[in-house]
N, C-alpha and C positions, 0 to 999 in steps of 0.2 A: 627079741626079734623086732626090727623096726618096720613100719609100714612102707610098702613099696610106693615110690613116687610115680605119678601118672606119666606116661610117655607122651610123645607128640600125637596129635589127632591123626587118625588114619586118612590117607589120601587115596584118591581114585587113580586107576591106571591111565585114564585119559587126560590127566592133568587139569580137569575141571574141578572147581571147588564143590565139595559135597555139602550135604545138609548140615553136618557137624561144623564145618568151617563157617558156613553162613550164620548159624546160631551163635557160635563163639564170638563172631564179630559184632553181633547185635547185643549180646549180653553185657558188653562192656560200656554201653552208652552212659548209664548213670554213674558208673565208676569213673569214667573219664570226666564227667561233669563235677563229681565230688572231689576229684583230685585238684581242681583249680578253684580256690575260694571265691574269686570274683565271678567266675562263670557259674558257680553254684548259687551265689546270691542273685545273679541276674536270672537264672532259671527259675528259682523260687519266686522271685518277684513276678516274672512272666506268668507262671502258673497261678499265682494269687490274683493277678489282674484279670486274666482270661476266665478263670474259674468263678470269681466274684461277678464278673459281667454276665456270665451264663446264668448264674443263680438269680441275679436281679432281673434278667429278661424272663426267666421262668416264673418268678414271683409276679411279674407284671401280667403274664399270660394265664395265671391260675384262675382268675374269675371268668376268663373267656373260654369259649369252646375250643378244645384242642389239648395238646400235650403239655400243659403248663407244669404239672408236677414232675413229669418225666424230664423236662428240661432242668428243673431244679435239682433233681437227683443226679443228672449228668454233670452239672456244675459242681455239686458236692463231691461226686466221685473224683473229679479232676483235683479239687482242693485236697481231698483225702489222700491223694497220691503223694503229697508233700507235707501235709500238716496233720498232726495227731488230733488236734481239736476238731478238725473237719471230719476225720474218721469216726470220732466218738459221736459227733452230731449226725452223721450219716447212719451209724448203727442205731442211734436213738430213733431217728425218723423211720427207718425200716421197721423197727419193732412196733412203732405206733401205727404204721400203715397195716402191718400184719394183724395187729390187735383190732383195728377198725374193720378190716375185711372179715375177720373171724366173727366179730360181733354182728356185722350186717348179715352174714350168711346164716346165723342162728335165728334171725328174726323171721317172723311169718312173711309170706309173700306180700300181703297188704302193706306191711311196714316198709318193705323194700321198695314197693311201688311209690309209696308216699315220699320216701327219701329221694327217689329218682325225680319225682315231680317237683319236689322242693329245689333240687339242683337245677332243673330246667327253668323254674320261675326265677331263681337267682340269676341265671345267665340272661334271661329275657330282661330283667330289671337292669342289669349291667349294660346290655345292648341299648335299651331305651335311654338310660342315663348318658351314654356316649352320644347318641343321636341328638339329645337335647343339648348337650354340651358343645358338640362339634358340628352338628348338622348331618345330613345324609351323606355318607361317603360316596365317592366316585360319581358325583354329579358335576357337570361342567361348570357350574356357577358358583 
């Protein structure tokens, strides 16, 4: 007995496209890109450039207060959508972050407070270094 081939997607009585029609149209995006070698190369180059730029911006933001590591992970996630090496790096980084947070949670409260204070001191040193290097930001002179 041979498997039955799927029939056409069900349509609605009011001739409006249904959810299945909408999803079927969107699922073919990467397949259409992969079908054209030049378009695939351009897409991969675009993902590489944008992803690398986001990672670099995130690395620049890491010592500053804010979401530096989050930005790095977003950039790695973009790169991992097209490159196996980036997916392995993202998995490695996630494992290290999980290990670090598990280690910190197991420390006594005093140690966690000292780690937080050290991070605040590091951010203050970076801010002081910036002011020494560039001057006070947002001053008219």
